[in-house]
Each structure stands twice: as structure tokens, then as C-alpha cells.
N, C-alpha and C positions, 0 to 999 in steps of 0.2 A: 853524136860521132858524125863526121862529115865522109862524103863518098870517098875520099882519097884515103881514109883510115880502114876501108874495106879490105879484106885479103885479096892480094893481087890475082889469084886464080878464080875469082868469083865473076860470074857473068852479071852485067848491070840490068840486064833485062828483069824486069818485075821488081826492081828495088824502088821503095817508096821514099821519096824525098819532098822537102820544101822548095819551091822554086821562089827566090827571093823578088822576083820581078812583080809577083802578086800576093805572095805569102800563102798561096794554096798548095795542098799536098797533090803529087803526081806519082805515078808508075813510069819508071824508065822503059821506054819502047824500042828507042833507036836513037841515032845521034847523026849529024853531019857537021861540016866545018863552022857554021853559024849558030849551032845550037842542038837542043834536045827534042825528041818527039815524046810528049808525056800523055799518058791516059789518066783520066780522072779515077776510073774503076779499072780493076785488074782485067776484067774480061770485055770492056769496051773495044769496039773496032775503031771508033773515032780518035784521033790523037791530035794533040794541040802542039804547035811549034813553040817552044820556049828559047827565045833568042839569048845570045850571049856574044860579047866581042871577041872573046877568045875561048874556044871550049874548054881548055885547062881551068877556067873560072868554075865551071860545072863540078869540078872536084871539091869545091869548098861548100857546096850545099849540104845542108843537114839530112841525115838519113832518119826517117820516122818509122815506126812499126804500123801494122795495118790498123791500130786504134788510134793512131795519131801521136802516140807518145815518142819522145826522143830517145834513139837506140844510143845506149852508152857504149863506150870501146870494149 
């Protein structure tokens, strides 16, 4: 499932996804016009900038469960 396939009323805060830039899994913490702030672990205070040319591209990222499995639609 891709981020764009999630229900419209869901908050992206805490959604786990694969960032194609490095293939690693992150939790969505926040976003700005140049990318997403991601956390490696849900409770981390440190956030990593995950850059995109267009924020709409982030909607194509794959959502994964806490164990790393791909989430089915």
C-alpha cells in the first residue's frame, strides 16, 4: 500500500514507510515543502530530513507495518 492509498482522514504522524532515497524505514513525523521529517524509531526525538523535489512524490512511498512487512490495501 502506498501513502496515497491510506484513508483521507488519517493523520500521517507515526505512519511507517520506506524512503526510496536510502531504502530504510522511517516513521512520519512532519513535513515541509522540500520533504518529510522521519524518525527511525517511533519514540525518537531525533528526526531525519528526507528530501523530495515535490512533496506530492511522498504519497508514492510504500507503507510498512512495525515489523517491516508491506501493508496491503
